[in-house]
N, C-alpha and C positions, 0 to 999 in steps of 0.2 A: 312195646313200642321200640323201634329200632334206634340205634345211636344217632343216625342222621336226623330222624324226626325229633328226637329229644333235644338235639343241638340246634336244628334249623328253626323250630317254632319259637323258642325263647329269643333267639337272635333276631328273628323277624319282628317280634313284639318290641324288643329293645330298640331296634332301628326305627321303627314307626314312632315310638315315644320320643326318641331323640330328634327325629325330623319335626314332629309337632312342637316340641319345646323350642327348637331353633326358630321355627316360624313365629311362634308367639313372642319370643324374645325380640325378634326384629320388629314386630308390629308395635311393641311397647316402647321401643326406642325412637326418639324423634330423629327424623332424617337430618343428617348433618347440614345439608344445603338449606332445608327449611328452617332449622334453628338459627342459621346464620342470617336469615331474612334477606335473601338475595334480591337484587333489584329486578323488577318485572321487565324492565327494559334496560339493557346495558347502556351506561352513559347518561341515564336520565334519573334525576333526583327530584323529590318534592321536599321543599324546605319551608320552615316558618309557618306551618299550618296553624290557623286559629279559627275558632268559631266565636262569633259575637252574638250573644243572646239578644232577643228582642227586648226593647225598653218596656213594652207593655205585653203581658201574656196574650197570646193569640195573634199578635202581629208577627211579621216576618223578621228573621235574623239574617246574618250574613256570614260568609266564610271567605277567608283569604289565604293564599299560599303563593309560593314562588316555585315554578317548575324550571329546573336547570337542565337544558338539553345539550350535553356535550357529545352526543352521538353524531354520526355522519349522515343522519337522515332526519327529516322533519318528523315531528310527532304531533298528533291532534288529540286534544282533550275532548271527548264526546260527552262525558257526564261525570258528575261528582255525587257520591252518596255519603251520608254521615250517620253514624250510629246515634239514634235518639232524635232523628229528624225524619218526618214523614215524606217530604218531597223537596227537591232542589231544582233550581233553574240557573243556567249560566246567563249572566247579564253583561251587556256592554256598559261603558261609562255613562251613557245617556239612558240607562235603565231599560233598554230594550232586550228582550230574550234573544240569545244567540244560540245557534246549533252546536258550535264548537269553538275551541280556542286552539290556534296552531302555533307551535314553536319550531321555527326553522332550525336546521342543524347548527350546532355551536352557538346557540342563543338561549335566552331565557324568556319565560312568559310569566308575567305577574298578574295575579288576581289580588287587587289591592283597593283600599278605600279611595273613592274618586275615580277609579278605573274599572276595568273588567272585574267582576266579582261573582260570587255564588250566593243567590238568594235562598233562604231557608224557610220552609213553610211547615206548619204542624210540628213545631219544636216541642219536644217532651219537657215537662217540668222536672224530670229527673236530672236534666243537665244543669249543673250549677257552676257559677263562676269559680275558677280555681281548679276545677276538675279537668280531666282529659277525656277525649273520645276519639273514635277511629274515623278518619276521613279517607275514602277510597276514590281514587281517580281512575276512571275507565277511559281507555284510549280507543280511537276509532277502529283499530285492528282487533279489539276485544281484550287486549292485555289490561291488567289492573295492577295498581300499586296502592297499598294501604299504609298510612302513616298515622302517628298520634297527633292530635290537634288539641291545643290548649283552649279551654273554654273561658271566655271573658264576658264581663258585664258590658252593656252598651254605655258609651260615654261619647262626648264630642270628639275626644282624641281617638277612640276606637273606630269611629266612623270617618275619621280623616277629613272632617269638614264637608262631607257629602250633603248637598242640600236637596231636600224633597219638598217642593213647593206645592201648595194647593191650587 
């Protein structure tokens, strides 16, 4: 075997191993941007997210949060999903299903007791008061933002005096 062959083959194997280890090292490291949990939409924040469990198992619960839009464009909430909840609906203050909630530029949109809110159906019994779960807001343009939501038991204070009459 010539000197070139004896030198080139081990060098090629070493370079290949080094390349593979560099790739696997990068794959194992979390992306700096991902670990910093960047906003899905610059200037938009979801605050005070909470999930209120149903008072009776099998009944619907509710979710509330505030969306602070300090961007220069309106944003539209198209859907909300919650880990541990089978289905959600956006509701107006008069309990009618709405397609979306819109926050104009430099304003905020509240999903709150007695106002627009998120109704929760098929709430898992694994959600317990005092826990936290993930609440994901999906915007009309497809962007998503996930935040931690506090899980609370239903009480008159938690429902903010909302009246559901028969």
